[in-house]
C-alpha positions, -999 to +999 in steps of 0.1 A: -727+434-857-729+428-820-701+441-798-701+416-769-673+409-744-652+378-751-659+349-727-632+323-721-644+287-723-634+280-687-657+308-676-686+289-690-678+259-668-666+277-636-689+267-608-667+281-581-694+305-570-726+286-568-754+311-565-788+306-550-819+306-571-828+341-559-793+354-569-796+338-603-830+353-610-818+387-599-788+385-622-810+377-652-834+405-643-806+430-640-792+419-673-826+422-690-831+458-677-797+470-691-791+449-722-797+463-757-819+445-782-791+425-799-778+412-765-814+403-755-819+384-788-786+365-783-794+357-746-829+344-757-813+321-783-789+307-757-816+301-732-839+284-757-810+262-768-803+251-732-840+245-725-844+221-754 
């Protein structure tokens, strides 16, 4: 079972801090460097679902 932090629904749609493309890429790179395999698999599923 994956132990992930809970995310409130409003956080998914909070665009108060609009980041630049560079900042967004850096965030994803930092996440990918520190995430364990289950978190990476979940993130990949989410990204694939959004890209469709």
